[in-house]
C-alpha positions as a Markdown table, in Angstrom:
| # | Residue | x | y | z |
|---|---|---|---|---|
| 1 | Met | 0.0 | 0.0 | 0.0 |
| 2 | Pro | 1.5 | 3.4 | -0.9 |
| 3 | Ile | 2.4 | 6.0 | 1.6 |
| 4 | Leu | 0.4 | 9.1 | 0.7 |
| 5 | Leu | 1.3 | 12.7 | 1.3 |
| 6 | Tyr | -1.4 | 15.4 | 1.1 |
| 7 | Lys | -1.6 | 18.9 | -0.4 |
| 8 | Ala | -4.4 | 21.4 | -0.5 |
| 9 | Ala | -5.9 | 21.3 | -4.0 |
| 10 | Val | -4.9 | 24.2 | -6.2 |
| 11 | Gln | -7.8 | 26.0 | -7.7 |
| 12 | Asn | -7.5 | 27.0 | -11.4 |
| 13 | Leu | -4.2 | 25.3 | -11.8 |
| 14 | Leu | -2.3 | 26.4 | -14.9 |
| 15 | Gly | 0.1 | 24.3 | -16.9 |
| 16 | Asp | 1.2 | 20.6 | -16.5 |
| 17 | Asp | 3.3 | 21.0 | -13.4 |
| 18 | Leu | 2.7 | 22.0 | -9.8 |
| 19 | Leu | 5.1 | 24.8 | -9.3 |
| 20 | Pro | 6.6 | 26.5 | -6.2 |
| 21 | Leu | 5.7 | 30.1 | -5.7 |
| 22 | Asn | 9.0 | 31.5 | -7.0 |
| 23 | Leu | 8.6 | 29.5 | -10.3 |
| 24 | Ile | 5.1 | 30.9 | -11.0 |
| 25 | Arg | 6.1 | 34.5 | -10.3 |
| 26 | His | 7.1 | 35.3 | -13.9 |
| 27 | Arg | 5.3 | 32.5 | -15.8 |
| 28 | Tyr | 1.8 | 33.1 | -14.2 |
| 29 | Pro | 1.8 | 36.6 | -12.6 |
| 30 | Ala | -1.9 | 36.6 | -11.8 |
| 31 | Leu | -1.6 | 33.1 | -10.1 |
| 32 | Tyr | 1.4 | 34.3 | -8.2 |
| 33 | Asp | -0.5 | 37.3 | -6.9 |
| 34 | Arg | -3.3 | 35.1 | -5.7 |
| 35 | Glu | -1.1 | 32.5 | -4.1 |
| 36 | Arg | 1.2 | 34.9 | -2.3 |
| 37 | Leu | -1.8 | 36.4 | -0.5 |
| 38 | Lys | -1.4 | 33.5 | 1.9 |
| 39 | Tyr | 1.7 | 35.4 | 3.1 |
| 40 | Ala | 0.2 | 38.9 | 3.2 |
| 41 | Arg | 0.6 | 39.2 | 7.0 |
| 42 | Arg | 4.0 | 37.5 | 7.0 |
| 43 | Pro | 5.8 | 38.2 | 3.7 |
| 44 | His | 9.2 | 37.6 | 5.3 |
| 45 | Val | 8.3 | 33.9 | 5.6 |
| 46 | Met | 8.7 | 33.5 | 1.8 |
| 47 | Asp | 12.4 | 34.1 | 2.2 |
| 48 | His | 13.0 | 31.7 | 5.1 |
| 49 | Pro | 15.8 | 29.2 | 4.4 |
| 50 | Val | 15.1 | 25.6 | 3.8 |
| 51 | His | 18.5 | 24.4 | 5.1 |
| 52 | Pro | 18.8 | 20.9 | 3.7 |
| 53 | Leu | 17.7 | 21.9 | 0.2 |
| 54 | Gly | 19.8 | 25.0 | -0.1 |
| 55 | Cys | 16.8 | 27.2 | -1.1 |
| 56 | Arg | 14.0 | 29.4 | 0.3 |
| 57 | Trp | 10.5 | 28.8 | 1.5 |
| 58 | Ala | 9.0 | 30.1 | -1.8 |
| 59 | Asp | 11.2 | 27.6 | -3.8 |
| 60 | Val | 9.5 | 24.5 | -2.4 |
| 61 | Leu | 6.1 | 22.7 | -2.6 |
| 62 | Phe | 4.5 | 21.7 | 0.6 |
| 63 | Phe | 2.9 | 18.4 | 1.5 |
| 64 | Ser | 1.7 | 16.9 | 4.7 |
| 65 | Pro | 2.1 | 13.4 | 6.0 |
| 66 | Val | -1.1 | 14.0 | 8.1 |
| 67 | His | -4.4 | 13.3 | 6.5 |
| 68 | Pro | -6.3 | 16.7 | 6.2 |
| 69 | Thr | -9.5 | 15.3 | 7.8 |
| 70 | Leu | -7.7 | 14.9 | 11.1 |
| 71 | Ile | -6.8 | 18.6 | 11.1 |
| 72 | Phe | -10.1 | 19.9 | 9.8 |
| 73 | Asp | -12.1 | 17.8 | 12.2 |
| 74 | Ala | -10.3 | 19.6 | 15.0 |
| 75 | Leu | -11.1 | 23.0 | 13.4 |
| 76 | Arg | -14.7 | 22.0 | 13.0 |
| 77 | Glu | -14.8 | 21.3 | 16.8 |
| 78 | Ala | -13.6 | 24.9 | 17.3 |
| 79 | Gly | -16.4 | 26.1 | 15.0 |
| 80 | Arg | -13.9 | 27.6 | 12.6 |
| 81 | Val | -14.6 | 25.6 | 9.4 |
| 82 | Ser | -17.4 | 23.6 | 7.9 |
| 83 | Gly | -17.4 | 21.1 | 5.1 |
| 84 | Gln | -14.6 | 18.9 | 3.9 |
| 85 | Pro | -11.1 | 20.0 | 2.8 |
| 86 | Asp | -10.3 | 19.8 | -0.9 |
| 87 | Tyr | -7.0 | 18.0 | -1.3 |
| 88 | Trp | -4.7 | 16.1 | -3.6 |
| 89 | Thr | -2.4 | 13.2 | -2.8 |
| 90 | Ile | 0.9 | 12.0 | -4.0 |
| 91 | Asp | 2.7 | 8.7 | -3.5 |
| 92 | Ala | 5.7 | 9.5 | -1.3 |
| 93 | Glu | 7.8 | 7.1 | -3.4 |
| 94 | Leu | 7.6 | 9.6 | -6.3 |
| 95 | Leu | 9.6 | 12.3 | -4.5 |
| 96 | Ser | 13.3 | 12.3 | -4.8 |
| 97 | Pro | 15.0 | 12.3 | -1.3 |
| 98 | Glu | 17.7 | 14.6 | -2.8 |
| 99 | Arg | 15.1 | 17.2 | -3.5 |
| 100 | Thr | 12.9 | 16.6 | -0.5 |
| 101 | Cys | 13.1 | 17.0 | 3.3 |
| 102 | Ile | 10.9 | 16.9 | 6.4 |
| 103 | Leu | 10.4 | 20.0 | 8.6 |
| 104 | Leu | 9.2 | 19.4 | 12.1 |
| 105 | Lys | 7.0 | 22.5 | 12.0 |
| 106 | Arg | 6.5 | 24.5 | 15.2 |
| 107 | His | 3.7 | 27.0 | 15.8 |
| 108 | Asp | 5.4 | 30.4 | 16.2 |
| 109 | Pro | 3.2 | 33.5 | 16.2 |
| 110 | Leu | 6.2 | 35.6 | 15.1 |
| 111 | Phe | 6.9 | 33.3 | 12.1 |
| 112 | Gln | 10.6 | 33.2 | 12.6 |
| 113 | Pro | 12.9 | 30.9 | 10.6 |
| 114 | Gln | 13.3 | 27.4 | 12.1 |
| 115 | Pro | 16.8 | 26.1 | 12.9 |
| 116 | Ala | 18.5 | 23.5 | 10.7 |
| 117 | Asp | 18.0 | 21.0 | 13.5 |
| 118 | Asp | 14.2 | 21.0 | 12.8 |
| 119 | Tyr | 14.8 | 19.4 | 9.4 |
| 120 | Leu | 15.0 | 15.7 | 8.8 |
| 121 | Pro | 16.1 | 13.7 | 5.8 |
| 122 | Phe | 13.1 | 12.5 | 3.7 |
| 123 | Thr | 12.1 | 8.9 | 3.2 |
| 124 | Pro | 8.6 | 7.7 | 2.7 |
| 125 | Glu | 8.9 | 5.7 | 6.0 |
| 126 | Ala | 10.0 | 8.8 | 7.9 |
| 127 | Ala | 7.0 | 10.6 | 6.5 |
| 128 | Ala | 4.7 | 7.8 | 7.5 |
| 129 | Ala | 6.0 | 7.8 | 11.0 |
| 130 | Leu | 4.7 | 11.4 | 11.3 |
| 131 | Ala | 1.2 | 10.7 | 10.0 |
| 132 | Val | -0.5 | 11.2 | 13.4 |
| 133 | Pro | -0.6 | 14.8 | 14.6 |
| 134 | Ser | 0.5 | 15.6 | 18.1 |
| 135 | Ala | -2.1 | 16.0 | 20.8 |
| 136 | Gln | -0.8 | 19.5 | 21.3 |
| 137 | Ala | -1.4 | 20.4 | 17.7 |
| 138 | Leu | -4.9 | 19.1 | 17.7 |
| 139 | Glu | -5.7 | 20.8 | 21.0 |
| 140 | Arg | -4.5 | 24.2 | 19.6 |
| 141 | Leu | -6.9 | 23.7 | 16.6 |
| 142 | Arg | -9.8 | 22.6 | 18.8 |
| 143 | Thr | -9.5 | 25.6 | 21.1 |
| 144 | Leu | -8.9 | 28.4 | 18.6 |
| 145 | Thr | -10.8 | 31.6 | 19.5 |
| 146 | Pro | -12.9 | 33.4 | 16.9 |
| 147 | Thr | -10.1 | 36.1 | 16.6 |
| 148 | Glu | -7.1 | 33.8 | 16.2 |
| 149 | Pro | -5.8 | 33.1 | 12.7 |
| 150 | Ile | -6.6 | 29.5 | 11.7 |
| 151 | Leu | -3.2 | 28.4 | 10.4 |
| 152 | Pro | -4.1 | 24.7 | 10.2 |
| 153 | Trp | -0.6 | 23.5 | 9.3 |
| 154 | Ala | 1.3 | 25.6 | 11.8 |
| 155 | Asp | 2.5 | 22.7 | 14.0 |
| 156 | Ile | 2.0 | 19.8 | 11.6 |
| 157 | Pro | 5.1 | 18.2 | 10.0 |
| 158 | His | 5.8 | 19.4 | 6.5 |
| 159 | Val | 7.3 | 17.5 | 3.6 |
| 160 | Leu | 9.1 | 20.1 | 1.4 |
| 161 | His | 10.0 | 19.4 | -2.2 |
| 162 | Arg | 12.3 | 21.7 | -4.2 |
| 163 | Gly | 11.1 | 22.3 | -7.7 |
| 164 | Pro | 8.1 | 21.3 | -9.9 |
| 165 | Ile | 6.1 | 18.1 | -9.8 |
| 166 | Pro | 4.1 | 16.9 | -12.8 |
| 167 | Val | 0.4 | 17.1 | -12.2 |
| 168 | Thr | 0.1 | 13.6 | -13.5 |
| 169 | Ser | 1.9 | 12.4 | -10.3 |
| 170 | Leu | -1.0 | 13.7 | -8.1 |
| 171 | Arg | -4.4 | 12.4 | -7.5 |
| 172 | Thr | -7.7 | 13.9 | -6.2 |
| 173 | Ser | -8.9 | 13.0 | -2.7 |
| 174 | Asp | -11.0 | 10.2 | -4.2 |
| 175 | Gly | -8.1 | 8.8 | -6.3 |
| 176 | Gly | -9.0 | 10.4 | -9.6 |
| 177 | Val | -6.5 | 11.8 | -12.1 |
| 178 | Ile | -5.9 | 15.5 | -12.1 |
| 179 | Arg | -6.2 | 16.7 | -15.6 |
| 180 | Ser | -3.3 | 18.6 | -17.0 |
| 181 | Arg | -4.2 | 22.1 | -18.1 |
| 182 | Arg | -2.5 | 24.0 | -20.8 |
| 183 | Asp | -1.3 | 27.5 | -20.2 |
| 184 | Arg | -4.3 | 29.8 | -20.4 |
| 185 | Gln | -3.8 | 33.3 | -19.3 |
């Protein structure tokens, strides 16, 4: 059985590859403007180093070893979200360990860079070992107040991959193929 990693589905994806933020900047400026809004209150994060990969936060794609339902169930308990998350999956075996690492993400309201010690070498087995969120992470999500930012992935391990990934490597949450889309802008 494959070890799956999870990614929030990209709405209105352009092209045949899933691209990190820095690679869409010039190719798809409107998409870049939309996606960078996630960092509007913390733009400095885009320049945080990803130590093992020799690049920056905006140079990587983000995956989670934790199934999104676990995270969003906790957010529903807090009354902060409704419905089911829209996500894609990828078989962890498809990611190159030379271009991929694991970040033991820590919730930090100041969004400071994490030290090199917080990164682990990537293997599918290492990712699988992190598939259950900590009780502390789930408790933070369950007890969010109405004024706190949601940040569902703030203290969930991240699998970071440097560079593009063909859309054909990803699947919808129900296992369907994600159709490649030609550039349309």
